[in-house]
C-alpha positions in Angstrom: -21.5 7.2 -5.1 -18.3 5.3 -3.9 -17.5 4.2 -7.5 -17.7 7.8 -8.7 -15.6 9.1 -5.8 -12.8 6.5 -6.6 -12.9 7.4 -10.2 -12.6 11.1 -9.4 -9.6 10.4 -7.0 -7.9 8.3 -9.7 -7.3 11.5 -11.7 -5.0 12.8 -8.9 -1.3 12.2 -9.3 0.1 9.3 -7.3 2.3 11.6 -5.1 -0.8 13.6 -4.1 -2.7 10.4 -3.2 0.2 9.2 -1.1 0.5 12.5 0.6 -3.2 12.4 1.5 -2.8 8.8 2.6 0.0 9.7 4.9 -2.2 12.2 6.7 -5.0 9.7 6.9 -2.7 7.1 8.3 -1.7 9.4 11.2 -5.2 10.6 11.8 -6.5 7.1 12.2 -3.6 6.0 14.3 -4.1 9.0 16.7 -7.9 8.7 16.9 -8.5 4.9 16.9 -7.2 3.3 20.1 -7.9 -0.3 19.2 -6.3 0.2 15.8 -3.2 1.8 17.5 -2.9 -0.9 20.1 -3.1 -3.8 17.7 -0.6 -2.2 15.3 1.9 -1.6 18.0 1.4 -5.1 19.5 1.8 -6.9 16.2 4.9 -4.9 15.3 6.4 -5.7 18.7 5.8 -9.4 18.2 7.6 -9.3 14.9 10.5 -7.2 16.4 10.0 -4.3 14.0 8.8 -1.6 16.4 11.5 0.6 15.0 9.5 1.0 11.8 6.3 2.1 13.6 6.4 5.7 12.6 6.9 4.9 8.9 4.3 2.1 9.1 1.6 4.6 10.3 2.1 6.6 7.2 2.4 3.7 4.8 -0.9 2.2 6.1 -2.7 5.4 5.0 -0.9 5.4 1.6 -2.2 1.8 1.1 -5.8 3.1 1.3 -5.4 6.2 -0.8 -3.6 4.5 -3.6 -6.5 2.2 -4.3 -8.4 4.6 -6.5 -5.3 4.8 -8.7 -4.7 1.1 -8.7 -8.3 0.2 -9.4 -9.7 3.0 -11.4 -6.8 4.6 -13.4 -6.2 3.5 -16.9 -4.1 0.3 -17.2 -1.5 2.2 -19.2 -1.1 4.8 -16.4 -0.7 2.1 -13.8 1.8 0.3 -15.8 3.9 3.5 -16.1 4.0 3.6 -12.3 5.4 0.0 -12.0 8.8 -1.5 -12.5 9.0 -5.3 -12.6 12.0 -7.2 -11.4 12.9 -10.9 -11.8 9.9 -11.8 -14.0 12.3 -14.2 -15.8 11.9 -16.6 -12.9 8.2 -17.0 -13.7 8.6 -16.9 -17.4 11.0 -19.8 -17.4 8.4 -21.9 -15.6 5.7 -20.8 -18.0 7.8 -21.7 -20.9 8.4 -25.2 -19.5 4.6 -25.6 -19.1 4.5 -25.6 -15.3 1.7 -24.4 -13.2 2.6 -21.6 -10.8 1.2 -20.7 -7.4 2.0 -17.1 -6.7 2.0 -16.2 -3.0 2.2 -12.7 -1.6 1.5 -11.3 1.9 -0.4 -8.1 2.5 2.8 -6.2 1.9 3.1 -3.0 0.0 0.6 -2.5 -2.8 -0.4 -6.2 -3.0 -3.2 -5.3 -5.3 -0.7 -4.6 -8.0 1.0 -8.0 -8.1 -2.0 -9.6 -9.9 -2.2 -6.8 -12.4 1.6 -7.2 -13.2 1.4 -10.9 -13.7 -1.8 -10.6 -15.9 0.3 -8.4 -18.2 2.2 -11.6 -19.1 -0.2 -14.5 -18.7 -3.8 -15.2 -17.7 -4.0 -15.4 -13.9 -6.7 -16.6 -11.5 -6.7 -15.0 -8.1 -8.7 -15.8 -4.9 -10.5 -13.0 -3.3 -13.0 -12.5 -0.5 -16.0 -10.5 -1.6 -16.5 -7.4 0.6 -19.0 -7.6 3.4 -20.6 -4.3 2.4 -22.8 -4.7 -0.7 -22.0 -1.2 -1.8 -18.4 -2.1 -2.2 -18.9 -5.2 -4.2 -19.3 -3.5 -7.7 -16.3 -1.3 -7.1 -14.0 -4.2 -5.9 -15.1 -6.7 -8.4 -15.2 -4.3 -11.3 -11.7 -2.9 -10.4 -10.0 -6.3 -10.0 -11.6 -8.1 -12.9 -9.3 -6.6 -15.6 -8.1 -8.1 -18.8 -6.4 -11.5 -18.4 -7.4 -11.6 -14.7 -10.0 -13.9 -13.4 -11.5 -13.8 -9.9 -12.2 -16.9 -7.7 -14.3 -16.2 -4.6 -13.1 -17.7 -1.3 -15.6 -20.5 -1.4 -15.5 -24.1 -2.3 -16.6 -23.1 -5.8 -13.7 -20.7 -5.9 -11.2 -23.4 -4.8 -12.5 -25.6 -7.7 -11.8 -22.7 -10.1 -8.2 -22.4 -8.8 -7.7 -26.2 -9.0 -8.9 -26.3 -12.6 -6.6 -23.5 -13.5 -3.6 -25.3 -12.1 -4.6 -28.5 -13.7 -4.6 -26.7 -17.1 -1.1 -25.4 -16.4 -2.3 -21.9 -15.7 -0.9 -19.7 -12.7 -3.0 -18.7 -9.7 -2.5 -16.2 -6.9 -3.2 -16.3 -3.2 -2.7 -14.2 -0.1 -1.8 -16.8 2.5 -1.6 -14.5 5.5 -5.4 -14.2 5.9 -7.2 -16.0 8.6 -9.1 -18.9 7.1 -12.5 -20.1 8.1 -13.2 -23.0 10.5 -11.8 -26.2 9.1 -9.7 -24.6 6.5 -6.6 -23.9 8.6 -4.2 -25.1 11.3 -2.4 -23.2 14.1 1.1 -22.4 13.0 3.5 -19.8 14.3 3.6 -16.4 12.6 6.4 -14.2 14.0 6.7 -16.5 17.0 3.0 -16.6 18.0 0.3 -19.2 16.9 -1.8 -17.8 14.1 -4.7 -19.7 12.4 -3.1 -20.3 9.0 -4.3 -21.5 5.5 -3.8 -25.1 4.5 -5.1 -24.3 1.0 -1.8 -23.3 -0.7 -0.1 -26.5 0.4 -3.1 -28.6 -0.7 -3.2 -27.0 -4.2 0.6 -27.4 -4.7 0.5 -31.0 -3.6 -2.5 -31.7 -5.9 -1.0 -30.0 -9.0 2.7 -30.1 -8.4 2.8 -26.4 -9.2 5.9 -24.3 -8.6 5.6 -21.8 -5.8 6.8 -18.3 -6.4 6.8 -15.4 -4.0 5.9 -11.9 -5.2 5.4 -8.5 -3.6 5.0 -4.9 -4.7 7.1 -2.4 -2.8 5.9 1.1 -2.5 8.6 3.7 -3.5 8.8 7.0 -1.4 7.4 10.3 -2.5 4.8 8.7 -4.9 7.5 7.5 -7.3 5.6 4.3 -8.1 6.2 0.6 -7.2 8.7 -2.1 -7.7 7.2 -5.6 -8.2 9.5 -8.4 -7.3 9.6 -12.1 -7.7 11.6 -14.7 -5.9 11.7 -18.6 -5.5 10.2 -20.4 -2.6 13.5 -21.9 -1.3 12.4 -24.3 1.4 9.8 -26.5 -0.3 6.8 -28.0 1.5 7.5 -31.0 3.7 5.8 -32.7 6.7 2.2 -32.5 7.8 -0.3 -29.7 7.3 1.0 -27.7 10.3 4.6 -28.0 9.2 3.7 -26.9 5.7 1.7 -23.9 7.0 4.7 -22.9 9.1 7.0 -23.1 6.1 4.7 -20.8 4.1 4.4 -18.4 7.1 8.2 -18.4 7.4 8.5 -17.4 3.7 6.0 -14.6 4.3 7.9 -13.4 7.3 11.1 -13.2 5.2 9.4 -11.0 2.6 7.8 -8.8 5.3 11.1 -8.1 6.9 12.5 -6.7 3.7 10.3 -3.7 4.1 8.4 -4.1 7.4 6.9 -0.6 7.3 4.7 -1.6 4.4 3.0 -4.7 6.0 -0.7 -4.3 7.1 0.2 -4.7 10.8 -3.4 -3.5 11.9 -4.8 -6.9 10.7 -6.0 -9.1 13.6 -3.8 -12.0 12.5 -3.9 -13.8 15.8 -7.6 -13.9 16.3 -9.5 -17.1 17.0 -12.2 -17.7 14.3 -15.6 -18.7 15.4 -15.8 -22.4 16.1 -12.0 -22.9 16.2 -10.4 -24.2 19.4 -7.6 -21.9 20.8 -4.1 -23.1 20.2 -2.5 -25.4 22.7 0.0 -23.8 25.0 3.5 -24.8 24.1 
């Protein structure tokens, strides 16, 4: 049923989907108190409350564009995308370097993997949906040509490590809260957030190059711009310092278009079994 609905919605023009999404964003914001409070609090922590009104609509757009991104023909999706600075990645590929692509939950982050897979085989980590009914839709939509999925399990980590060892690129979203034992407390917009150590471990193991990527949503349904930039700071120090360096890089990207970040995500939660961060 859900798959059929998404396929049906995928026939709608992107401007129509984004208009419907804008309405959905405001409906949820006005009706869901917990969602509204978390969104406002997270934006205040990051100092971007001025972008709240736009962020409400952008959050809804992010939901309604999924049928287009997942179920429209690859050719139609490509026509909606413009890629900038791909030469940064291509130079490393030509040199035989493994690449670790990092992107926050910013803009249409689902599109970054598809754009990279247009040029090279890519393995990306994903978390299987909790609801079984969503699994065929999510996995079927994401597993496109030249794109391999690695679940967020130890088996998936081994798949990522093998890809990097073979000089192939991988993709991660490092601003997700990891499970017990897979993270450290590191500041994210000035407040401790339980943060992934996996990106730094994979980079240290493989000596892969880290590149940052994000897909900015253009206004009025005009499509997306997918951008690439270098990871300027490098990774130094212990696991906490490295996690903070990655968080800082994600913050920099988010501040380029703060209205398009998923501010409703409970980034500062304490995962089960994890001790609360020490007061500084």
